[in-house]
C-alpha positions in Angstrom: 17.3 57.5 -47.6 16.2 59.8 -50.4 14.2 57.0 -51.9 12.3 56.5 -48.6 11.6 60.2 -48.4 10.4 60.2 -52.0 8.1 57.2 -51.2 6.6 58.9 -48.2 6.1 62.1 -50.1 4.3 60.1 -52.8 2.0 58.6 -50.2 1.3 62.0 -48.7 0.4 63.4 -52.1 -1.9 60.5 -52.8 -3.7 61.0 -49.5 -4.0 64.7 -50.3 -5.5 63.9 -53.7 -7.9 61.5 -52.1 -9.0 64.0 -49.4 -8.6 67.4 -51.1 -9.5 69.1 -47.9 -8.7 67.2 -44.7 -10.7 69.6 -42.4 -14.2 68.0 -43.2 -12.7 64.6 -42.5 -11.4 65.7 -39.1 -14.8 67.2 -38.3 -16.5 64.0 -39.3 -14.2 61.9 -37.1 -14.8 64.3 -34.2 -18.5 64.1 -34.7 -18.3 60.3 -34.8 -16.3 60.2 -31.5 -18.7 62.7 -29.9 -21.7 60.6 -31.0 -20.2 57.4 -29.6 -19.4 59.1 -26.2 -22.9 60.5 -26.0 -24.4 57.1 -27.0 -22.3 55.3 -24.2 -23.5 57.8 -21.6 -27.1 57.6 -22.8 -26.9 53.8 -22.8 -25.7 53.8 -19.2 -28.7 56.0 -18.2 -31.1 53.8 -20.1 -29.7 50.7 -18.3 -30.8 52.0 -14.9 -33.8 50.0 -13.5 -37.0 52.0 -13.1 -38.4 52.9 -9.7 -41.2 50.9 -8.1 -44.7 52.3 -7.9 -47.6 51.7 -5.5 -50.4 49.7 -7.2 -53.1 51.2 -4.9 -52.0 54.7 -5.8 -51.9 53.8 -9.5 -55.4 52.4 -9.2 -56.6 55.6 -7.5 -54.9 57.7 -10.2 -56.5 55.9 -13.1 -59.9 55.9 -11.4 -59.7 59.7 -10.8 -58.8 60.2 -14.5 -61.8 58.1 -15.6 -64.2 59.6 -13.1 -64.8 56.2 -11.5 -63.9 54.5 -8.2 -61.6 51.7 -7.0 -63.5 48.4 -6.8 -62.4 44.8 -6.5 -60.0 44.1 -9.3 -59.1 47.7 -9.9 -55.7 47.5 -8.2 -54.6 44.3 -10.0 -55.7 45.8 -13.4 -53.8 49.0 -12.5 -50.7 47.1 -11.6 -50.8 45.3 -15.0 -51.2 48.6 -16.8 -48.6 50.3 -14.6 -45.9 47.7 -15.3 -46.5 47.8 -19.1 -46.6 51.6 -18.9 -43.2 51.5 -17.2 -41.7 49.3 -20.0 -43.0 51.8 -22.6 -42.3 55.1 -20.9 -39.1 54.6 -18.9 -35.9 56.4 -20.0 -35.1 55.1 -23.5 -38.6 53.6 -23.8 -39.0 50.0 -24.9 -35.5 48.8 -25.9 -36.0 45.1 -26.7 -36.6 45.8 -30.4 -34.1 48.6 -30.9 -32.1 48.5 -34.1 -30.0 51.6 -33.6 -27.3 52.7 -31.1 -27.3 52.9 -28.2 -30.2 50.5 -27.8 -28.8 47.9 -30.1 -25.6 47.7 -28.0 -27.5 47.1 -24.7 -28.5 43.6 -23.5 -29.1 44.0 -19.8 -32.2 46.2 -20.0 -33.8 44.4 -22.9 -33.5 41.1 -20.9 -34.9 42.9 -17.9 -37.8 44.1 -20.0 -38.4 40.6 -21.3 -38.6 39.2 -17.8 -41.2 41.8 -16.8 -43.1 41.3 -20.1 -43.5 37.6 -19.5 -45.2 38.3 -16.2 -47.5 40.9 -17.9 -48.5 38.2 -20.4 -49.1 35.6 -17.7 -51.3 37.9 -15.7 -53.2 39.1 -18.7 -54.0 35.5 -19.6 -55.1 34.8 -16.1 -57.4 37.8 -16.1 -58.9 36.8 -19.4 -59.4 33.1 -18.5 -60.3 33.1 -14.7 -60.3 36.5 -12.9 -62.9 38.0 -15.1 -65.1 34.8 -15.4 -67.4 33.3 -12.8 -67.0 29.8 -14.2 -65.6 27.8 -17.1 -68.7 28.1 -19.2 -69.1 31.9 -18.8 -68.3 34.4 -21.5 -64.9 36.0 -21.6 -64.6 39.8 -21.2 -64.6 41.6 -24.6 -61.8 44.0 -23.7 -59.5 41.4 -22.1 -60.1 39.1 -25.1 -58.6 41.9 -27.3 -55.8 42.9 -24.9 -54.3 39.5 -24.1 -53.2 38.5 -27.6 -51.7 42.0 -28.1 -49.6 41.6 -25.0 -48.3 38.4 -26.5 -47.2 40.1 -29.7 -43.6 39.5 -30.9 -41.4 41.4 -28.4 -38.7 42.1 -31.0 -40.8 43.5 -33.8 -39.3 46.8 -34.9 -41.8 48.1 -37.5 -45.0 47.2 -39.4 -46.3 46.9 -36.7 -43.9 47.7 -33.9 -44.1 46.0 -30.6 -44.8 49.3 -28.9 -47.9 50.0 -31.0 -49.4 46.6 -30.2 -48.7 46.9 -26.5 -50.3 50.4 -26.5 -53.4 49.0 -28.1 -53.4 46.3 -25.4 -53.2 49.1 -22.8 -56.2 50.8 -24.3 -58.3 47.7 -24.1 -57.2 47.0 -20.6 -58.0 50.6 -19.6 -61.5 50.0 -21.1 -61.9 46.9 -18.8 -60.6 49.0 -15.8 -63.2 51.7 -16.6 -66.1 49.3 -17.0 -65.3 47.5 -13.7 -66.7 50.3 -11.6 -69.5 51.2 -14.0 -72.8 49.8 -12.5 -74.3 49.8 -16.0 -71.6 47.5 -17.3 -72.4 44.4 -15.2 -70.6 42.0 -17.6 -67.3 43.5 -16.6 -66.3 41.7 -13.4 -63.3 40.6 -11.4 -63.9 37.5 -9.2 -61.5 37.4 -6.2 -61.8 33.7 -5.4 -59.2 31.4 -3.9 -59.3 29.0 -6.9 -58.6 32.0 -9.3 -55.6 33.1 -7.2 -54.2 29.5 -7.2 -54.5 29.4 -11.0 -52.2 32.4 -11.4 -49.9 31.3 -8.6 -49.4 28.0 -10.4 -48.1 29.8 -13.5 -45.8 31.9 -11.3 -44.6 28.7 -9.6 -43.5 27.3 -13.0 -41.8 30.5 -14.2 -39.8 31.0 -11.0 -38.8 27.3 -10.9 -37.4 27.5 -14.5 -35.5 30.8 -13.7 -34.1 29.2 -10.5 -32.7 26.3 -12.5 -31.2 28.5 -15.2 -29.6 30.8 -12.6 -28.1 27.8 -10.7 -26.7 26.4 -14.0 -24.3 29.3 -14.2 -21.7 27.1 -12.5 -22.6 23.9 -14.3 -24.3 20.9 -12.7 -24.5 17.2 -13.1 -28.2 16.4 -12.8 -30.0 13.1 -12.5 -32.9 12.9 -14.9 -36.1 12.9 -12.8 -38.5 13.6 -15.6 -40.5 10.4 -15.1 -40.0 10.0 -11.4 -43.1 9.2 -9.3 -45.2 7.5 -12.0 -44.4 4.0 -13.0 -46.6 4.2 -16.1 -45.2 7.5 -17.4 -43.4 7.7 -20.8 -41.8 10.4 -22.9 -41.3 11.0 -26.7 -37.6 10.0 -26.9 -35.1 8.5 -24.6 -33.0 10.9 -22.5 -29.7 10.2 -20.7 -29.8 9.2 -17.0 -27.5 12.1 -16.1 -27.1 15.4 -17.8 -24.6 18.2 -17.7 -26.5 21.5 -17.4 -24.6 24.8 -17.8 -25.7 28.2 -18.9 -23.4 29.5 -21.7 -20.9 32.1 -20.4 -22.3 34.9 -22.6 -25.9 34.3 -21.5 -25.2 34.4 -17.7 -25.9 38.1 -17.4 -28.9 37.8 -19.7 -30.6 35.2 -17.4 -29.7 37.3 -14.4 -31.4 40.5 -15.7 -34.4 38.5 -17.0 -34.8 37.3 -13.4 -34.5 40.9 -12.0 -37.2 42.0 -14.4 -39.4 39.1 -13.5 -39.2 39.7 -9.8 -39.7 43.5 -10.2 -43.0 42.9 -12.0 -44.1 40.2 -9.6 -43.6 42.5 -6.6 -46.2 44.9 -8.0 -48.6 42.1 -9.0 -48.5 40.5 -5.6 -49.0 43.8 -3.8 -52.0 44.4 -6.0 -53.4 41.0 -5.4 -52.9 41.4 -1.7 -55.4 44.3 -1.9 -58.0 42.7 -4.2 -57.9 39.3 -2.4 -57.7 40.7 1.1 -60.9 38.9 2.3 -59.8 35.6 0.8 -56.3 35.8 2.3 -57.8 36.8 5.7 -60.2 33.9 5.7 -57.3 31.5 4.9 -55.0 33.3 7.3 -52.6 33.5 4.4 -51.8 37.2 4.1 -48.6 36.9 6.1 -47.5 34.1 3.7 -48.0 36.5 0.7 -46.1 39.3 2.5 -43.2 36.9 3.0 -43.1 36.1 -0.7 -43.0 39.8 -1.5 -40.2 40.3 1.0 -38.1 37.6 -0.6 -38.6 39.1 -4.0 -37.8 42.6 -2.8 -34.4 41.3 -1.6 -33.6 40.3 -5.2 -33.9 44.0 -6.2 -31.1 45.2 -3.9 -28.5 47.5 -5.6 -25.9 45.6 -7.7 -22.6 47.3 -6.8 -20.5 45.3 -9.2 -20.1 46.6 -12.8 -20.2 43.0 -14.0 -22.3 39.9 -13.2 -19.7 37.8 -11.4 -19.7 34.1 -11.9 -17.5 32.6 -9.2 -17.8 29.1 -8.0 -20.3 28.4 -5.1 -17.6 28.5 -2.4 -14.9 30.3 -4.2 -13.2 33.7 -3.6 -15.4 35.5 -6.1 -19.1 36.1 -5.7 -21.7 34.4 -7.9 -24.5 36.8 -8.4 -26.6 34.2 -10.3 -26.6 31.8 -7.3 -27.6 34.7 -4.9 -30.5 35.5 -7.2 -31.5 31.8 -7.4 -31.5 31.6 -3.6 -34.1 34.5 -3.3 -36.2 33.1 -6.1 -36.1 29.6 -4.7 -37.3 30.7 -1.3 -40.1 32.8 -2.8 -41.1 29.8 -5.0 -41.2 27.5 -2.0 -43.4 30.1 -0.2 -45.7 30.2 -3.2 -46.2 26.4 -3.0 -47.1 26.8 0.7 -49.5 29.6 -0.1 -51.2 27.5 -2.8 -51.7 24.7 -0.3 -53.2 27.2 2.2 -55.7 28.5 -0.4 -56.7 24.9 -1.2 -57.7 24.3 2.4 -61.3 25.0 3.6 
């Protein structure tokens, strides 16, 4: 017994020698615990989705600041800037490239940001390639030509240059285009609200939502027949593929795909509302405005409050909900309505 006591006393003396004064160590540990608690609380706040904004009000706000007026294309341009502004200025700022706590611990909001960012990139490309050009041989807008590649800058770059700095430069060029739209002395800055232009962008949205729907549905795993070459007897592909494939989203990526879809639909709601304003005459002529409003309604349903602290992944008809399948249902219905809208716009 005495030997055990002597051994414990030796260990105690060794620790005392190693930490001559234990008080600083205690304070350091307390500071670390306090920091971790604050980081967790801040991380929870940063993970809250931002509020929606009205694209028409945003356009009026920008126009008032620039001393201009709202014209055709102003609302869509304002929606593009407003979504990107939200990504940069929301609580916590842009988190996708964070390298320090609590941002580095978060994955839901960074994936949400990425979904919205992809839509910003797609719309900026459409604005550069078709919305601002009267025909395929016309010159592209100088500001949009500078903005579009900057929106496509690496979303995870932390420094030299950071993603935020590139996106802010893109915002400045887009703001220049917005300002020139209503300037009668800048006739080269135009926004052409034509049915074929709208169909171009809707085609891109169609592809994005179709991919998201498939990834969300794969949360439970599916046996799919390979239909890659269906419908064309002369079609071919680079390498052979199996007739049936097992498609399943990895368990750790299910919530990532879900929040990417939430960010995508959040951005699309704003863009579609803006396009409803700028393409009002086109939609009225095609009797297609109600179709666009139905798409917006389906996407708004995907933004309902998520009451579960976790993204549940139950089977399709099991006892536990599957949030990915619910999201896929809304997106699929919106995507089907987009196909119908594109057909309406194609008709005379």
